[in-house]
C-alpha positions in Angstrom: -0.2 -0.1 0.1 2.9 3.2 -0.9 5.2 5.0 -2.9 8.3 7.5 -2.0 12.2 7.9 -2.5 14.7 7.4 0.4 17.9 5.5 0.7 17.4 1.7 1.0 18.4 0.6 4.8 20.3 -2.6 5.7 18.5 -5.5 5.6 19.9 -6.8 9.0 18.0 -3.5 10.3 14.6 -4.7 9.3 15.1 -8.1 11.3 14.5 -9.9 8.5 15.6 -13.8 8.6 17.4 -14.2 5.0 17.6 -11.9 2.4 14.7 -10.6 0.4 11.0 -8.2 0.2 10.3 -4.9 -2.2 8.4 -1.9 -2.6 6.9 0.2 -5.5 6.8 3.6 -6.8 3.8 5.1 -7.3 0.6 3.8 -5.8 -1.3 4.3 -9.2 -4.1 1.8 -7.6 -5.1 4.2 -4.7 -4.5 7.2 -7.5 -7.4 5.4 -9.4 -9.6 5.2 -6.3 -8.4 8.8 -5.2 -7.3 7.6 -1.8 -4.2 9.2 -1.8 -1.8 6.6 -2.2 0.4 5.9 0.7 -0.1 9.2 1.2 -0.3 11.1 4.3 -2.9 8.9 4.8 -0.4 8.7 8.1 -1.3 12.4 8.0 2.2 12.9 9.8 3.1 16.0 7.7 5.5 14.1 4.9 4.7 11.1 3.8 5.0 11.2 0.1 7.7 11.7 -2.3 7.9 15.1 -4.1 4.4 13.8 -6.2 2.9 15.8 -9.4 0.8 18.5 -7.8 -1.7 17.3 -10.5 -2.0 14.0 -9.5 -3.7 12.0 -6.4 -0.4 10.0 -5.8 1.2 9.0 -3.0 1.5 12.6 -1.9 -1.7 13.4 -1.1 -4.2 14.8 -3.1 -1.8 16.9 -4.8 2.2 15.6 -4.4 4.4 16.8 -1.7 2.9 19.9 -2.2 -0.4 19.3 -1.1 -1.8 20.5 2.1 -3.2 17.1 2.8 -0.2 15.9 3.5 2.7 16.2 1.1 6.5 16.7 2.4 5.4 20.0 3.5 2.5 19.1 5.2 1.7 19.9 8.5 2.0 17.7 11.6 -0.8 15.8 12.3 -2.9 16.6 9.6 -5.6 13.3 8.8 -4.8 11.1 5.7 -7.2 10.0 3.1 -7.7 6.6 3.8 -9.7 4.5 6.3 -6.5 3.8 8.7 -5.4 7.5 8.9 -8.3 9.6 8.2 -9.1 9.7 12.3 -12.3 8.4 11.9 -14.2 4.8 13.2 -15.1 3.9 9.9 -16.0 -0.1 10.6 -17.7 1.2 14.0 -15.9 -1.1 16.1 -14.5 1.5 18.5 -11.4 1.5 17.0 -9.6 4.1 14.8 -6.7 3.8 12.5 -3.9 1.9 13.3 -5.9 0.9 16.6 -8.0 -1.0 14.8 -6.1 -4.6 13.9 -7.1 -5.1 10.4 -5.0 -1.8 9.7 -1.7 -3.0 8.6 -0.4 0.5 7.4 -1.9 3.8 6.8 -1.9 3.2 3.7 -4.7 0.6 3.7 -8.1 2.3 3.1 -10.3 -0.7 4.5 -11.0 -0.9 8.4 -12.9 -3.5 9.0 -11.3 -6.3 7.0 -7.5 -7.2 5.9 -8.6 -6.5 2.2 -6.5 -3.6 1.1 -9.8 -1.3 0.1 -7.8 0.0 -2.3 -8.7 0.1 -6.5 -6.7 -2.3 -8.4 -5.4 -4.1 -5.8 -4.4 -7.9 -6.5 -6.2 -8.1 -9.8 -5.1 -11.6 -10.3 -6.3 -13.6 -7.5 -3.5 -15.9 -7.6 -0.2 -14.0 -7.9 1.1 -11.7 -5.0 3.7 -9.2 -4.8 4.4 -6.9 -2.0 0.9 -7.0 -0.1 1.9 -3.6 1.5 3.3 -1.6 -0.6 -0.3 0.3 -1.8 -0.8 -1.5 -4.6 -0.5 -4.8 -4.5 -1.0 -7.1 -7.4 1.1 -4.1 -9.7 4.1 -6.3 -9.9 6.4 -3.0 -9.8 8.5 -4.1 -6.5 10.4 -7.1 -7.3 8.0 -9.4 -5.2 6.6 -12.5 -6.9 4.5 -15.3 -5.9 1.5 -17.4 -6.3 -0.8 -18.9 -4.2 -0.8 -21.7 -5.9 3.0 -22.7 -5.1 1.8 -22.5 -1.1 1.4 -26.4 0.1 -0.4 -25.1 2.7 -3.3 -23.3 0.6 -6.1 -25.3 0.2 -8.0 -22.6 -1.7 -9.9 -21.3 1.2 -10.6 -17.7 1.9 -11.3 -15.1 -0.7 -8.7 -16.9 -3.0 -10.5 -19.9 -3.6 -9.4 -20.4 -7.4 -5.7 -20.8 -6.3 -5.1 -24.4 -4.2 -1.6 -25.8 -4.0 -1.1 -26.9 -7.6 2.6 -29.2 -7.3 2.7 -28.2 -11.2 2.7 -24.9 -11.1 5.8 -23.2 -12.7 7.4 -20.1 -11.5 7.6 -20.7 -7.8 10.6 -18.7 -6.0 12.7 -20.6 -3.3 13.5 -16.7 -2.3 12.2 -13.5 -3.0 14.7 -10.9 -4.8 16.8 -8.2 -3.1 14.7 -5.7 -4.6 11.9 -6.7 -3.2 13.7 -7.1 0.7 14.8 -3.8 -0.1 11.8 -1.8 -1.5 9.1 -4.1 0.6 10.6 -4.9 3.8 10.5 -1.2 5.5 6.4 -1.5 5.3 6.2 -5.0 6.1 4.8 -5.5 9.6 6.6 -7.6 12.3 5.6 -11.1 12.3 4.6 -11.0 8.5 6.2 -12.2 5.2 6.2 -9.6 2.2 3.1 -11.3 0.2 1.0 -11.0 3.5 1.6 -14.5 5.1 1.8 -13.4 9.0 1.8 -15.1 12.3 -0.9 -13.8 15.1 -0.8 -14.2 18.8 -3.6 -17.5 19.5 -3.2 -19.3 16.2 -0.5 -22.0 16.1 -0.3 -21.5 12.1 0.2 -18.8 10.0 -2.4 -16.9 8.1 -2.9 -15.2 4.6 -4.2 -11.9 5.0 -7.0 -12.7 3.8 -9.8 -10.0 2.0 -12.1 -12.4 4.2 -9.9 -12.4 6.9 -10.6 -10.2 10.2 -9.1 -10.2 13.7 -12.5 -12.1 14.7 -12.0 -14.7 13.1 -8.3 -15.1 13.2 -8.6 -19.2 13.9 -11.5 -19.9 11.2 -9.0 -21.1 8.4 -12.3 -20.8 5.8 -12.0 -17.1 6.4 -8.5 -16.2 7.1 -6.4 -19.3 5.1 -3.1 -21.3 6.4 -0.1 -19.8 4.6 3.4 -21.2 4.7 5.9 -18.0 5.3 9.2 -17.2 2.9 11.9 -16.7 5.1 13.8 -14.5 2.5 11.3 -11.5 3.3 9.8 -12.5 6.5 9.9 -10.3 9.4 10.2 -11.8 13.4 8.1 -10.0 15.9 10.5 -10.1 19.2 9.1 -9.7 22.7 9.6 -6.2 22.8 8.2 -5.6 19.5 4.3 -4.7 18.6 3.5 -6.7 15.5 0.1 -7.7 13.7 -2.5 -9.0 16.3 -0.3 -7.9 19.3 -0.7 -4.4 20.4 0.4 -5.0 24.1 4.0 -5.3 24.7 5.4 -7.4 28.5 5.6 -5.8 30.9 9.2 -6.3 31.1 9.9 -4.4 28.6 12.0 -0.9 28.5 9.6 1.8 29.8 10.0 5.7 29.5 9.6 7.7 33.0 8.1 4.8 34.7 5.3 4.7 32.0 3.6 1.7 29.6 6.3 -0.1 28.0 7.7 0.9 24.4 8.1 -1.0 21.5 11.5 -1.5 20.5 12.8 0.1 16.9 15.5 -0.2 15.2 18.5 2.4 15.4 17.6 5.7 13.4 13.5 4.8 14.0 11.6 6.5 16.4 8.5 5.0 18.2 5.1 6.0 17.0 3.1 3.4 18.7 -0.2 3.5 17.3 -0.3 6.9 16.1 0.7 7.5 12.7 0.7 11.6 13.7 4.2 11.0 15.6 5.7 10.2 12.5 7.1 12.6 10.0 9.5 13.3 7.3 9.3 10.6 4.9 8.5 7.7 7.7 5.6 5.9 8.0 4.2 3.9 11.3 4.6 0.5 10.5 4.3 -2.1 13.9 5.1 0.7 16.4 7.8 2.2 14.3 8.6 5.4 12.2 10.1 3.3 9.3 11.4 5.2 6.2 8.7 5.3 3.0 11.1 4.6 0.2 8.3 3.6 -2.4 
């Protein structure tokens, strides 16, 4: 779900098990939907790159010059997607990143793990970076087909893609481009194509359009999947991750307050408040990470 330009950080910075996960330049899907792309969906005053002032791309309604949150936008500006607009769009009492179905401020659907972005995952079987704001566009170096996954029994929204051992082009590792581009926006506990480990479920689940936090344990709605180690991010005890919004009491605190997430060196803590991120960074699982798409 997203778009930007910032130097790629080291793979180790993002806690990958091995090398591999990418992103995409401009969120065409979000442009079509007028959602402002990966935009300052977070309303942090600086999500998108210096975009075309006439487009509704990653910098909001008018690129980086937009008052809606371009590179010079005011801190606290509310974004344009459901996961950044300051509203409880699905009526569950949780707003934006406090909602477990919001995997990033670029997410335009608070009610499920569908992205809500027009044009996303146009091919129900072929997957690329799930989290960059235009999943399925194939512009980020990630490449996967659901029919390559032996754990995929054809449940969930992508029923047409059950495991098929004769499927061709099933890479054993994602490309370095995929890792560099998709890595920063992949939540802790997930791999680059949307297969995640969540609390209370004894196997990874696919963030399918039919899946919600309330039915993580329903394999018909949140299908089992096999994570790709080359682009998987771990979730340590003192890190926030998908489905995990509180930390162990033993984690470090600030001035005796609630424990704060551990973030890689050079990143600041946003918790679940996207407004705490700015200057071309994006709030992902508690940390402000560079928005490099």
